[in-house]
N, C-alpha and C positions, 0 to 999 in steps of 0.2 A: 504493500500500500504506500509506504513512504520509505525513502532512503535515509541513511544516517545524516547526510548533508541537509536534507529537507527537515528532518526532526530538529536539527540544530538551529536552522533558520526560524522555524516556528517557535522554538523555545526563546530565542532572542527577542521575539516580538510579543509573545503571549504568555511566556513563562512555562515552567514544567511543574507538574504533569499537565496533560491536556487530553480532551476527547476529540475524536474525529467522527463526524456524522456522514454516513454513506446515503445520500439522498436517492440515488438510483435504486439501491436495494429496498428502501422504504417504499418508493413508488411501485416497484416490482411486486412487493408483497401485497400491496393494495390491489393491484391489477389481477394477480393470481387468485386472490380470495374472491374477488367479485366475479371473476370469470368462472370459477368452480361452482359457486352457488347460483349466480345469475343465469348461467347457461341451463341450469336445471329447474330454476323457479324464477320467473321473470320479475316478480315483485320483491326484490331483495334489497336490503339496506345494510350497509356497513357503517356501524357507529363506533368510532375509535375510542378506546378506553383511555381517557386522559390520565388517570391515576398511574398508569404504567410508565409514562414519560410525557410530561406536559410542557416540554420546550415549545414555546409559541411558534417557532419556525416549523416544527412538525405539524402542529395543530392547523396551521394555515394551509399546509399542503393538503391535508384532509379536506378542508373546506373548499379549496379550489377544485379538487377532483370530484366534488359533489357528495362527499361522505358526511356523515353525521357525527356529533359529539356525544359521548357517554360520560357523564360526570357524576361524582358521588359526594359533592360538598358545594357549599356556596362559593368557596374560593374557586373551584374548578368551573362552576357555572358562570361566574363573573369573567373568568379567563376566556371561556368560549365566546361570550359576548364581545370581549375586548378584541379578539382576533377576527371579529366580523362574522361569526357563525350565525346563521339564521336561527332565531330562538325556536322556531317551529321544527328545527332539525337538531334540537338538544334533548337528550333523554336524561332525566334527573333521577338517579338511583341513590342508594346509600341508606344506612340504618338510622341516621340522625339528620333530619331536615327540620329546621325551625319553622314555626308557623308562618313567619314573614317570608321565608325562602319559598315555601310551597305556594303562597299567595302570588309572589312575583312570577314564578314559573308558570302558574296557571294563567295569569294575566297575559303572559307572553305567548301562550299557546304551545308551550313545551309539553312533552310527555313526562308526567310525574308518576313514577312507580312507587306506590306506598309499601312500606315494609312492616308496619306494626299498627295496632289499634289506636295508639295515641296520634298517629298521623291521620287516621280516619277522622278523629275529632277535629283536627286542624282543617281538614277539607270541609267538614260539616259547617264549621264557623265561617269559612270563606263562602260556601254556597248560600248560607243564610244572609250574608251581607250582599250577595249578588243574586237576588231572587229571580231576576229575569234572564239569567244566564244558565244554559245547560253546561254543567261542569263535567269535563271528561278527565278521568284518571286511569292509571294502570295499577295492577297489583303484582307484587312479587310473591311467587308461590314457592313454598318450601317443598322441594322435590325429594321423594324417598328414593334413595339409590342403594338398595340392598340386593346383593347378588344371591347366588345359591348358598343355602345354609345360613342366610342372614348376614353375610359378610358385607361390610360397608365399603362403598366406593367414594366416600366423601374424604376430603383432605384430612391428612393425619389419621385416617380410619375412624374418624368420629362417628358415633352411631346416629347422631341427630345433628343436622345443620341448624344454625341459630338464626338464620335470616328468613324473612318472609312469613306468609300466612300458611298455616297447616292446610294441606291439600284435601283433607277428608271432606266429603260432601256436606255434612252437617255444618261444618265451620264455614265453608264457602257460601252456603245458603244463608246463614246468619249474616255474613258480611254483605252479601248482595242486598238483603232486605234493609240493612242499616244504611247503605249508600242510597238506595232508591228513595228512602224517606226524605232525603235531603236534595232531591233532584240531581243526583250524581250518577253518571253512567260509566261503566268500565269499558274503556276502548283499547286496553293493552294488557297482556299477561306476560310476565317476566319470570324466567326460570333459572337465572345464573346460579350455578352451584360449583364451588371449587372442588374438583374431583382429585382423587389420589393418582389415577393413572391416565386421565384425559382420553379414555377410550371412546371409540365411536358408539359403543353400547350405551354409555351415559347420555350421549346426545340424542340417541334414539328415545330413551326413556323420558328425557326432558321434553322433547318435541311432542311425543305421544301424550304426556300428562297435560301439557298446556292446551293442546288441541281438544282433548276430551273434556277438560274443564270449560273451555270456551263453548263447545257444542252443547253441553248440558246446562250451563248456568248463564252464559252471556252470548247466545247464538246470533243476536242481531247487532250487538254493539261493539264487539271486539274487532279492531282493525289491525292490530299488531301482535304477532306472536314472536316474542323476544327470547331466544334461547341462551342469551348471555355470551360470555367469552370463554377463555381458558383453553382453546384448542392449541395443539402443537403447531409451531412454525418450522422453519428450516433448522435442522439440527446439524451442525458441522460434523464431518466424519470423525474428528478427534473425540467428540462427545457422544457418539452414537452407541450408547450402551445397550440399546434394544431397538427393535423396529418400531417406528412411530407412524401414525396415520398421516396421510397427505391431506391437503386441502380438498382434493377430489374425493378422498375416502369419507371425510366428514360430510361433505355436500351430498354425496350419494345416499348416505344413510338418512340424513335429515330430510332430504327432498323426496325420498321414497315414502317416508311417513306422510308427508303432505299430499302426495299423489293418491295415497290409499285412504285418506280421510274424507268422508262425505261432506262434512261441514266445511273443510278447507276448499274443496272443489266448488262448493256453492258460494261461499262468502269471498274467497280469494283474498285473504288477509296478507299484509306485508310480513315477510320473514326478516327478522332483525338479528344480526350477529354483532357482538361487541368485542372484537379481538384487541388484545393489548400486546402480550408477549409475542404472538405470531406476527404482529406487524413490525415490532421495533427491536426485538432482541438482537438480531444479527446486523443491525444498521449502525451500531456505535462501537468504536474501538477506543481503548484507553492507552495512552503512551506515557510512560514514566521513565525517569532517568536514574541510572545507577549512581548511588552516592558513596557506597563503600562495600567492602567484602571482609568477612572474618571467618574464623574457624573456632568452634567451641566443642571440646570433647569429641573431636572427630567429625563433627557436623559442620558443613559449609553453608554460610548464609550470604546472600546478596541483598543489601539494603537499598531500597529505592525511595524516591521522594513522594510516591503515591501510597495508597493504602487499600486494603481489602474492602474498606467502606466504599471505595470508588468502583470496585469491580464485582463484588459479591457481598452486599451488606448483610445478607442472612448468614454469612460465614459458612457456607456449605463447603464440603471437602473436595469437590470436583475441580480438577485443573481445567480452566477454560482454554480455548485455542490461543496460542501465543506465537510470537516471533521475536527472536533476539536481533536487535539492530546494532551491529557492532561496528566500531571504527576500524578495527583490524580483525581478520579472521583467525587470529592466533588463540592459543589456549588449549590445555589438555582436557580430555574428557573426565568428568567427575560428577558426583552426585551433590546437588545443592538445592536450596530452597530460596525463593524470592520473598523477602519480608518487607513490611511497610514502615511508614514513618511515625506511626503512633506509639504510645507507650503500653500497648496491650500485647501480652504474650501471644495471643492467638492471631495476630495480624499477619497472616500468610496469604500472599497473592497467588503463589504457585508452590507446589510441594514436590520434593524428590524428583527434580529434573536431572536427567543424565545427558551431559554434553559439555561443550567448551564453555567454561564459566565466564559470564560477562565481567567486564572490567569497569572501573570508575569512568564515567562519562559516556558509557554505552546506553542505549535505550531498549526498553522492552515494550512491545505492543501486545496488548491482551484484547482479544476480540469477543464478540457476542455479549457485550455488557450494556445493551440498550434498555433492558427491562428493569425498572425499579431502582437502578443505581442513582440516577440524577435526583429522583424524588425522595429516596430514602436516605441518601448520604447526608449526615448532619454536618454543620460547621464545627467539627470536632478537631481541635488542635490546629488544623490547617484550613485555609480558605478553600471554597469550592473552585475547581479548575475551570478553565475556559472550555467552551464547546465550539468546534470549528467545522465548517463545511467547505468543500473544495468547489470553487467556481472558476471554470476555465483552468488556468494553471496556478491560480492563487488560492489561498485559504482565507476565509473571513470568519470572524467570531459571530456566532448567533447567541452566545452567552459569554460575556467577558469574565475574566478571572475575578473572583470576589476580592474585595479590598477591606481593610480595617473599617473604613468609613461606612460602607454599605452593610457590613456585618453587624455593626453596632449602632446603626442609625436610629433604632427604636429604643435604645437604652438611655437612661439619664446618667450624666456624669457629674451631677450636682452633689 
């Protein structure tokens, strides 16, 4: 991606470490997902998950390509408006939406997917203050994902997910009655569930559940069937620990359910997918500079000016794809680990690498770091690094390196 000389020139202007955004890969992911689903079901909407990486430059690409925004907080909702997203193309999810947030989104014509009964109360208050308006809302449904023998497919193998409304018929009927009393109609069903394996089976169950609830309880009003996100994207060969479904695999399973459902064939609702990781994971690389090397009790360490916070803030143990950008190709093969600039013992960016050990002044590029790094990395010990995108032959900053002044602008020094 970049040579040693290019890395050195970028550092001289923007500092080290830094991120590089691959815009072509981001656009390609969008096109591949929309082709996979849109070729099988015409009324398809891609709503990009802002929480995965809300760099405004990325969000504006989505808007320009006709995609929607999926947000889970007022912060993200306001960001979507600020980048020029049509509020009617914003889906407002999340477990905590204040009454005033819901009211704003409803006034703007956004899709608001309610998560809990307290949000139903907020909508009821809004509806009573707008008696001449038919209020449209969505419901997040708690999907049961139990396989054979009762084994859970939910993230961390949790037996019960904590989001949304229980999908049993009695609870949905009670919910429908409560909403109807306040002149509120359900125009969307949302079923995002963080799954352990991201299998196509899970998306079949989610789609079937939503369509069946729509057909039974809201046959005339539901316009959007939203299966959430969480699908696999491109997995680099170095990380391919198992065979993962392709975009076409997911689309085939989901759209087959739609084709076989009588209510769908009659109503023709929109199908909504909210990809995050699949859109952005492989579009960001992190470049960090070697500051020093040392050996302790027979273990070799290479210290860099970046941190695992910048590459894998969950501190998982998998080595991401990487490339050593050396000034000179010399060096004997040995086992070493790349460690970060924080004071935490667990700050390992890469572990047990075998090869020519980098030397002071070399750079290391770590790929596939686009998902959750920018949004989860705290201003811990070091400022947030610049994010660059290549235009023609030059790089420009779409986020400048954080400074002392903007880090502490909200603090009082009195």
